[in-house]
C-alpha positions in Angstrom: -83.9 39.4 -20.5 -83.7 42.5 -18.0 -81.1 40.9 -15.6 -79.4 42.9 -12.3 -75.9 42.3 -12.7 -73.5 40.0 -10.2 -72.5 42.8 -8.6 -76.1 43.8 -8.3 -77.2 40.1 -6.7 -74.5 40.2 -4.8 -74.1 44.0 -2.9 -78.0 43.0 -1.9 -76.7 39.5 -1.3 -74.4 40.8 1.1 -76.7 43.7 3.3 -79.3 40.9 3.8 -76.3 38.4 4.9 -75.0 41.4 7.4 -79.2 42.7 8.6 -79.7 38.7 9.1 -76.4 37.6 10.8 -75.5 40.5 12.4 -76.5 39.9 16.5 -74.2 40.1 18.2 -71.7 40.6 16.9 -71.5 42.6 13.3 -70.4 40.0 10.6 -67.0 39.5 8.8 -66.3 40.2 5.0 -64.9 37.4 4.9 -67.4 35.2 6.7 -70.1 36.4 3.4 -68.0 35.6 0.9 -67.5 32.1 2.3 -71.3 31.9 2.3 -71.9 33.2 -1.2 -68.7 31.5 -2.5 -66.9 35.0 -4.2 -64.0 35.7 -3.1 -63.1 38.8 -1.0 -62.1 41.0 -3.1 -64.7 41.3 -5.9 -67.0 42.3 -2.6 -64.9 44.6 -0.2 -65.6 47.6 -3.3 -69.4 47.4 -3.1 -69.1 46.7 0.7 -67.4 50.1 1.3 -69.2 52.0 -1.0 -72.4 51.2 1.2 -70.4 52.5 4.0 -69.9 55.0 2.5 -73.8 56.1 1.3 -74.6 55.1 4.9 -76.6 51.8 4.1 -73.8 50.2 6.4 -71.2 51.1 9.1 -68.0 49.3 9.6 -67.1 48.0 12.9 -63.2 48.0 13.4 -60.8 45.8 15.9 -60.6 42.0 15.6 -64.7 41.1 16.1 -65.1 43.5 13.6 -66.8 43.9 10.0 -70.1 45.1 8.8 -73.6 46.3 10.2 -76.0 47.4 9.5 -76.5 52.0 9.6 -80.4 51.8 9.9 -82.5 49.9 10.7 -83.6 47.2 8.0 -87.1 48.1 7.8 -85.3 52.0 6.1 -83.2 50.2 3.8 -84.6 49.3 0.7 -83.7 47.1 -2.6 -84.2 50.1 -4.4 -81.8 52.3 -2.5 -78.8 49.0 -2.8 -79.6 48.8 -6.9 -79.1 53.0 -6.9 -75.8 52.3 -5.2 -74.4 50.1 -6.9 -75.9 51.6 -10.2 -74.4 54.3 -9.7 -70.8 52.5 -9.3 -71.5 50.7 -12.3 -71.9 53.8 -14.3 -68.2 55.6 -13.0 -66.8 52.7 -13.9 -68.4 52.0 -16.9 -67.4 56.2 -17.7 -63.6 55.3 -16.4 -63.4 52.2 -18.9 -64.8 54.0 -21.9 -62.2 57.1 -21.1 -59.9 55.3 -20.9 -60.5 53.4 -24.4 -61.4 56.5 -25.8 -57.6 57.7 -24.8 -55.8 54.1 -26.3 -57.8 54.7 -29.0 -56.5 58.6 -29.2 -52.9 57.4 -28.9 -53.7 54.9 -31.4 -55.2 56.9 -33.8 -52.3 59.5 -33.0 -49.3 57.1 -33.6 -51.1 56.2 -37.3 -51.3 59.5 -37.9 -47.8 60.4 -37.3 -46.4 57.4 -38.8 -48.5 58.2 -42.3 -46.8 58.3 -45.3 -48.9 59.1 -47.4 -49.2 63.1 -46.9 -53.2 62.2 -46.1 -53.6 65.3 -43.3 -55.0 64.3 -40.3 -57.6 65.9 -38.0 -59.3 67.6 -40.6 -62.5 67.5 -43.3 -64.5 64.5 -43.8 -61.8 62.0 -42.0 -61.5 63.6 -39.0 -63.8 61.2 -37.2 -65.4 63.8 -36.1 -68.9 62.8 -35.7 -72.0 63.7 -37.2 -74.5 65.2 -35.3 -77.5 63.5 -35.5 -81.3 64.9 -36.2 -79.8 67.9 -37.7 -77.9 69.4 -34.5 -80.5 70.0 -32.7 -78.3 68.6 -29.3 -79.8 64.7 -28.6 -78.3 62.1 -27.9 -77.0 60.7 -30.6 -79.9 58.6 -31.3 -82.8 58.4 -33.8 -85.5 59.9 -33.9 -87.3 56.1 -32.5 -85.5 55.3 -30.0 -85.0 59.3 -28.8 -88.8 59.5 -28.7 -90.1 56.3 -28.4 -88.2 53.6 -27.6 -85.9 55.3 -24.7 -89.0 56.7 -22.7 -90.6 53.2 -22.7 -87.6 52.1 -20.9 -87.5 55.2 -18.8 -91.2 55.1 -17.6 -90.3 50.6 -16.8 -86.9 51.7 -15.1 -89.4 54.1 -12.8 -92.2 52.1 -12.2 -89.6 48.6 -11.7 -87.6 52.0 -9.2 -90.7 52.4 -7.5 -91.8 48.4 -7.1 -87.7 48.1 -5.5 -88.0 50.9 -3.1 -90.8 49.8 -1.9 -89.2 46.3 -0.8 -87.1 46.7 2.3 -84.4 44.0 4.0 -87.3 44.0 6.5 -89.2 42.5 3.9 -86.2 40.7 2.6 -85.0 38.6 6.5 -88.5 37.7 6.9 -88.7 35.2 3.6 -85.4 33.9 5.0 -87.2 33.4 8.2 -89.9 31.8 6.5 -87.9 29.4 4.1 -86.8 28.4 7.4 -83.0 29.6 7.0 -80.9 30.2 10.3 -78.8 32.8 11.0 -75.2 31.9 11.0 -73.9 31.4 14.1 -77.5 29.2 14.9 -76.1 27.1 11.6 -74.5 24.2 13.6 -76.1 24.1 16.7 -77.4 21.4 18.5 -79.6 21.4 21.7 -80.5 18.2 22.0 -80.2 16.9 26.0 
């Protein structure tokens, strides 16, 4: 089953929350995390990236928080998915680099501590991975993966992103209104006389 990451879902919910509740004051991240039931530090990184990418605008001061940087009809779900996806890809690359460095240090320690006289770093056991497909510059997958599976997946992702680009934050706010979800400042208000 295809699933959006938890970080992507939280980012989408946070942007909709800001769009739906930022009237007249900005929405504070502690309010968003309280409504979402998550720790504030978990969301703050995503919110700051959305500010850098021009989706949100940070407002400083005691009544500060977040507002949309553009009209809600000009922000799409696809844009937010791309921004968070890029964040996650950068995080993954950083994690992979850290893991590779740990493995290299571990391999270096093993090679330095080896007393069997084996030469490290040369020949067939050097740890080099042979290039697949005869060294034709491929990304290391099989022909089935590269020519059948990945193109199918890429086409599916492109189609999905096209559909997500057609959904705006305005659309999601209207959906909330049709489901009688009241903005936060209206929750708990009693207008009976």
